[in-house]
Each structure stands twice: as structure tokens, then as C-alpha cells.
N, C-alpha and C positions, 0 to 999 in steps of 0.2 A: 668205384669212385664217381661222385656226382660230376656230370659233364661240365667243363668250363664254359661259361657264357660271357657275352659282352658286358653283362652286368657285374661281373666279379671285379674287385679292385685288383690293382697290380700286385699288391701283397698277397691276396688270396690265390692268384694265379701262380705266383712264385712258390707258395706253400704247397699247392696241389702238385706242381711239377716236382718239388723236392720229395714229396711222399711217393710219387710215382717212381722216381729214381731209386728211392730206398727199397721199394718193392722189387723192381726189375733187377737191381744189382745184388741185393742181399736176401730177398724173399721175406722181408719183414713188412707186414701189410698194416699200415695205419690209415689207409685211404678212407675207411668208413667209420673212423672214430669221430666223435662229436667235434665239429670244426672249432667251436669256442674254446674247448679244452686244448686241442692241438695248437691252436694259434697262440694261446697264452704260454704254453710250454716252449714252443719254438722261438717266441720272442725272447723269453728268458735265456734260451740256449744261444741265440744270436748275439745277445748283449754280453753274456759272460764269456763266450768263446771268441768274442771280438771279430765278428764278421760284419762287413758293411751291408750285406744283403743276404736274403735267402738263396739267391742265385749263386752267390759266392760260396755259401754253405753247400749247395748242391754240387758244385764243381769239385770241392774238396772231397765230398762223400763219394763221388764217382771214381776218383783217382787215388784216394788214400784210404785203405782199409782201416787204418788206425782211427779214423774219424767215426766209424760205426759205434764202438762202445761209448765214446764220448756223447754221441747224440742219444743213444738209448737211455743214458742216465736221466735225461730230461723227459723222454717220451714214455717211460715206464714208471709206475708208481712204486716207490721204494720206502715209503713211510708207514710204519705200523708199530704196534706194541704187542707183547705177549699177553694173551687173554684179553685182547682189546674187545670192548663191549662185553663185560663179564656175564651179563644176562644171557648172551648168545651161548656161551660155553656152559653155563648152568643148565640151559634148556637142552643142549646136547647130552649133558650128563644125566639129567633127570627124566627126559622124555625119549630121546633117541637110543641111548645106550641099552635100556631094557629090551628093546627090539633086537639090537645087534647081538645081544648075548645068546640069542637063539641060533646063531650061525656057527658052524664049526671053524670056519675061517672067514676073514674079512679083508676087503680092499677099500682103502680110503684115499681119495684124491684131493690134494690141496692144490687147486688150480690158481696160478698167479701167486706163487708162494713168496715172491720177493726175496728178502734176505733171511727168511726163515722163522720169523716170530710166530706166525700162525701154525706152522708145522710143529715146532717144539711145544706149543701150547696143546695141540691135539695129541701128540705122542704122550706127553705127561698126563693128560686127562685119561687116555686109554690105559696107561700104566696104573694109575690110581684106581681105575675101575676093573683092573684085572683082564683087560682085553689086548694088551700090547703084544703078547707072545703069539696070538693067533691072527695078527693084523699085518698086512703089507701096506705101507704108506707110499704114495706117489707124490712127489713134490715137483711141480713143473713151473717154468717161467720162460719167457722168450729172451730174457737178459742173462747172458752167461756170467757176467760179473755178479749179479744177484744170486745166481745158483751157487757160485763158488763161495759167496759169503754165507749162504744158508748151510752149505755143507761144512763150513768151518765152525759154525755155531759160536761165534765170538761177538759179544756186544759190549758197549760202553758201560762201565760200572754205574754211572750216574742215571742210567735208565732202569736199574734194578728196583728201586723203590716203587716205581709205577708198575713194573711187572709183578712185583710181590703183592701189591694191593689188589691188582686185577685178579691174580690167581686166587687169593683168599675170597674175594667177592664172587668168584665163579663157582665156589663150593669146593675148592681144593682141599684134599684130605691129608696132605703132607706139607712140609715146609719147602718152598721153592728152592731154598738154599741147599737142599739135598741133591739137587741136580746140576750144580755148577761149582766151579772153583774160581776164586777172585785173585787177581794179581796184576800189578802195574796198571791200575785204572781200567781193567777190563774183566769180564767174566767169560769163562769158557764152559759151555754146557757139555755134560758127560757124553763121551763117544757112544756109550750104550744106547743113547736115545736115537742114534742113527742106524742101528744094526738092522732094522727092518724097513729102512727108507731107501727108495729108488729116486735119485735126483735126475731130472731129464729136461732137456730143451723141448718145449712144446708150445706151439702157437694156437690159441683158441680161434684165431682168424682163419688160418689156412690148413691146420693139421686135422687128422681124423681121429676117430675113436681108437683107443689102444688097450682097452680092458673093460671088464664088467665090474663096476664099483657098487659098494653098499652105501657109501656116503661120499658126496662131493661137497667140498666147502670152497666157495669162490666168492669172496666178499670184496665189495668196493672196486670191482673191475668193470662190470656192465655199465656203470654210470658214465663211462667214457666212450661208449659205443653208440652209434646211431641205431634206429629201430631195426633195420635190415640185419645188422651185425648182431644185435641182441637176439633176434630170432634164430640166426645161424648158430650161435653159441648155446642157446637153450635147447635147440634141437640136438646138438652134440652131447649135451649133458643127459638129455632124455635117452639117447641111444647108448650112452655109457653106463647108465644105471641098471643094476639088477632089478628084478621084479620087486616092487614096493620099496625101492631104495630111497635114500634121503638126499635132498639138495638144500644147502644153506647159502643164502645170499646176504648181501650187506643191508644195513638199515634203510637205505634209500633206494633199494632195488626190489623188483617184483617180477613175477611171471605174468602178472595181469597185462592185458593189452598185447600180449605176444600171441602169435599163431599157435604156440605150443601150450597156451594156458590150460587147455582142457586135459592135458596129459599129466598135470600135477594137481594135487589137492593140498590145501593148507594143513600143516601138521602142528606147528607152533606159530600161529599167525603173527604174534607180536615180535618174534625174532626172525621172521622171514625164513622159516624152515619149512620145506615142502616135502611131500612124499609122492613118488611116482605112482600114477594110477595103475591099478592091477587090471590088465585086460584079459 
């Protein structure tokens, strides 16, 4: 965490102390997230949870464990769509999958899986390409509520038209409706999509490597980190990838300007898909 100085406003001091308390009490580390993003989210949390100050929020957090999941809803990104940015998934399908076919078994890590939209997108893509049976998927997030939602695989029915359009534009070879059942304003994705999935609580900020992956997809997460934390996470991904494994980032993210930039090479530059350099 950046040291507190006399130049910081009272609000920034309160926020830094709140983040320190969150780390010391529960081991969730947001101290090196971009301050502008954290400040915006915490202001929203303070207003909607009706706290007079961040100090009052910190007091509740320290003494009431029920406050933790409420706060994490604001600090972690929970908004996504299935096959979001269809060109990214088309690039995985057309350029990455041919390389993955050469392996007898595969491991895929969806880092920061949120409520599961990206996970189900990837599993469906791998099923359509005939790779699902030989693949073990790891879906991780720091938010337990998000992980529970991902494991349930239930989404609002009104989101399905967007999911369907994205799937088609990504090069989908089947109908998305083959994978879910609709009832009572919701859709439930088939349990078979989860048979090769391991759901796990994992922090990119504090936790270590837990396997050798052939593909890591972590999109729209690094944009919330400062440069030191980006370097830490990209180093984690580099150490987690198999030889010549693939890393997919979000549209506004890059390995450029990172101290790990030379360990990756552009693979599909337009879609921010990189390949680990073979040493």
C-alpha cells in the first residue's frame, strides 16, 4: 500500500485505513488497486449501505463478519455477458484451439470468473470444438458469492438474447438454447457443463501458482490494478502457464510496459491474446 502522507485528504486516509483493515482482518488485499476505481466503488458502497463515513464502515467491517460479503459486492467486478466481445472467442476458436488440439489433456484457468458467464462461454466453445472431454477448467474468484452464482449457472432470462447474439457472432456451431432450460424468468445451464470444472477461491493479489495451464483467460481485471500489482499478476500467469501456453486479456489490457513483457509474444494482437515465450 502506498504510504499515507500529509498531502492525502481525510477521505483518502480513511479509505487506505479501511483497505488495510480488510487485509489484516480477512486477507483480501485491495491496497494496490487503482485508487480512482476503489474510491468510486467505496463511495457507492458507503452511500447505498448508509454509512456516515468510511471510518464507520471500517468499524463495522472489523466487528461484523457479515459486512464482508456486502463490501465485496462493490469491490469486485460482477458484470459480464456470455461470449462478451465475440471476436475474442472467435480468435480462441480459430487460432488458439488448433494448437490446443495437439495436447492429450488440457488445463484452462478462468481467473476472476465472477458469476460464471466467461466460464460457461469457454466450456461451450470447447464442447463445440471437441475438446471439453480432455479439458479441466479452473474457475476462480475472490468473491464467494460470485463463485456460488457461477456454480449454480442460473441467469436472468432477459439476458439470453445478448448471450445468443454474442455466441453466434463468436462462431458458435450450435444453438445456445441446446445448453439451458428456461423457467420462471430464468435460465439454468446444463449441469453437464460443470462436470470438468473446479470452482475455487483464489486471489490474484496474494495467492500462488496452483497448476500448469495451457490457457489462462483473465479479462477486465488488470485495469483495476496499479502497475506493481499488474506486474505481480502477470508474473503469476507466466509461472502458471505451460511451455508456449496462451494468455487472454481484456481489450484495454496489455503485457506492454510490464517487467514481464519479454516473456510473452503477441499471438492475436487485436484480441490481446499472448503466447508464453519458449525458453
